C-alpha positions, -999 to +999 in steps of 0.1 A: +492+410-506+482+403-471+450+418-458+453+451-439+455+446-402+464+482-390+480+514-401+513+523-388+526+559-383+563+561-373+588+588-371+616+602-349+608+620-316+592+655-321+584+648-357+546+655-352+533+620-351+508+626-324+492+658-341+489+640-373+472+609-356+447+633-339+440+650-372+434+616-390+410+607-362+388+636-372+385+620-406+383+583-399+368+561-371+400+550-355+416+541-322+453+549-314+477+522-302+508+537-287+541+523-300+563+539-273+583+521-246+582+552-223+544+561-225+535+528-209+546+541-175+523+559-151+535+591-134+560+598-163+539+625-182+560+656-189+592+640-198+576+616-223+554+643-239+524+621-231+491+631-248+471+655-227+439+645-209+419+663-236+437+645-263+432+612-246+395+619-242+391+630-278+403+596-293+406+562-277+443+555-269+458+522-257+491+511-242+495+544-223+498+544-184+495+506-182+526+500-158+542+513-127+578+525-133+590+497-112+579+473-139+594+465-173+579+460-208+593+441-236+589+438-274+573+403-270+547+417-246+541+447-269+533+423-298+509+403-276+491+435-264+491+451-299+476+419-315+450+416-290+440+453-292+440+452-330+415+424-329+393+442-304+394+475-323+385+457-355+357+440-339+343+473-329+343+483-366+371+508-362+405+512-376+437+506-355+463+532-359+497+523-344+517+555-336+551+559-321+588+558-323+600+526-305+613+510-337+620+476-322+583+472-314+573+480-350+599+454-362+587+428-337+551+433-349+558+434-386+586+408-388+580+387-357+604+379-328+616+345-315+607+341-278+638+357-263+651+348-228+633+368-201+652+393-180+678+378-156+683+400-125+714+383-114+731+386-149+721+423-150+736+429-117+768+413-128+769+434-160+762+465-140+792+457-117+814+451-147+802+484-163+810+503-130+845+488-131+853+488-169+829+513-184+801+506-210+823+513-240+844+483-229+812+462-226+802+474-260+836+462-274+829+428-259+795+428-275+811+435-309+831+403-306+800+381-300+773+400-318+787+424-343+753+431-359+738+444-327+769+463-316+770+481-350+737+498-343+743+507-307+762+536-294+790+525-269+772+543-240+738+530-246+738+512-213+704+497-214+706+481-248+742+470-246+734+453-213+704+435-227+723+423-257+751+409-235+725+394-211+707+376-239+741+363-252+755+351-219+722+335-208+714+318-241+746+315-259+729+330-290+733+366-302+705+391-298+705+397-336+698+360-342+667+361-319+654+392-337+656+380-372+620+368-372+606+345-397+618+337-431+596+347-460+585+377-481+591+408-461+570+429-484+541+404-479+544+407-441+547+445-442+516+449-463+495+438-434+510+466-414+515+494-439+537+522-426+538+560-432+571+574-420+577+610-411+613+619-420+625+655-420+645+667-450+664+691-427+680+677-395+683+712-383+646+715-383+642+684-361+670+696-338+651+729-332+619+711-325+637+688-301+652+718-283+619+737-282+601+706-268+627+700-240+625+737-231+587+733-228+592+703-206+615+720-183+591+750-180+562+726-175+577+710-144+598+681-157+624+684-128+596+684-102+582+653-119+615+633-116+619+646-080+585+630-072+596+598-087+628+598-068+608+606-035+590+574-038+622+556-025+617+524-045+629+536-080+665+531-091+684+548-120+691+514-136+654+506-141+642+508-177+617+535-168+644+558-153+667+551-183+643+568-206+657+597-225+655+629-203+648+610-171+683+595-169+698+628-174+675+645-148+683+618-123+720+623-127+717+662-122+695+656-091+721+631-077+748+657-082+729+685-065+715+663-036+702+671-011+697+706-025+677+714-057+698+718-088+710+754-094+712+773-126+743+756-137+728+721-130+697+730-150+717+742-178+737+710-179+703+690-178+691+710-208+724+704-228+726+666-220+689+661-224+687+677-258+718+658-269+704+624-258+671+632-275+690+640-307+709+607-305+676+589-301+662+607-331+693+597-351+688+560-343+651+562-351+659+578-385+686+552-393+660+524-387+633+541-407+656+546-437+665+509-438+630+495-434+602+488-458+576+517-456+547+524-480+552+563-478+579+586-466+567+621-458+591+651-453+576+663-421+593+696-423+575+704-456+548+731-455+522+705-468+535+677-446+502+671-428+480+671-458+504+647-477+506+623-447+469+623-442+463+616-479+488+587-477+472+572-446+437+575-461+449+557-493+464+530-473+432+526-453+412+525-485+393+556-475 
């Protein structure tokens, strides 16, 4: 068994990961490394359910607010950042706890990634033009011909991921799934260095209600105004990875439809409906990945004793 490098806490959106991580920090000397492709962006606080200033002050957090929304982040960069941070945290005599729901980042860290081709702006522009003419489902069908493994796990309208998969294939001639296979060898041995506790609700209805409640709280907390401020910058576009994040994409579309006025009650109701639906789809993809991956403990996060069971599992894996 490989030596422990860090603990991993994964789960779908709204499953209670952040609260559990903060509770564990009261029991163990740890630092939190975010595994979330949206939390890296500055100025995107409400729609990403970013930890509050008080929570960030209570426990050291990393990989939050490190990029401007104009920039992009990749799985390869995450791995490099996470490995560096794990080493630094260990050197301080503390335990790294990786927390989040961006499953590709967890996979890249635990299984490894070949060095994929960098983003190609010209190719992305061509794909955007094709999508405008033919629609993303047509491009998804094209992806299914050249990379059936990737197409099978992506919804036809997942524009960002369908675009990236086709971009990689057209630039390199090699399917994205081939780049993502990582090294050969014993998966259990690799995973033991990054033991994972997974939060998975027994009731999907429970998670759906949590998602709806959280989205309502975001709307009440000023989410639309946050997106309006981002749009007012003048340099952000809806096709950027930051603005494709769940919730932000739907808010951008509603604000576009209402422009130059603010969205009315009908527009806000549409935003609520589409935002919750998109978040549910995200949670479904996250759970599908978790159920197919090797984890050391699966906790029903909707059980009354979920937090105590999860804390016990994490402490056991940490050897505490």
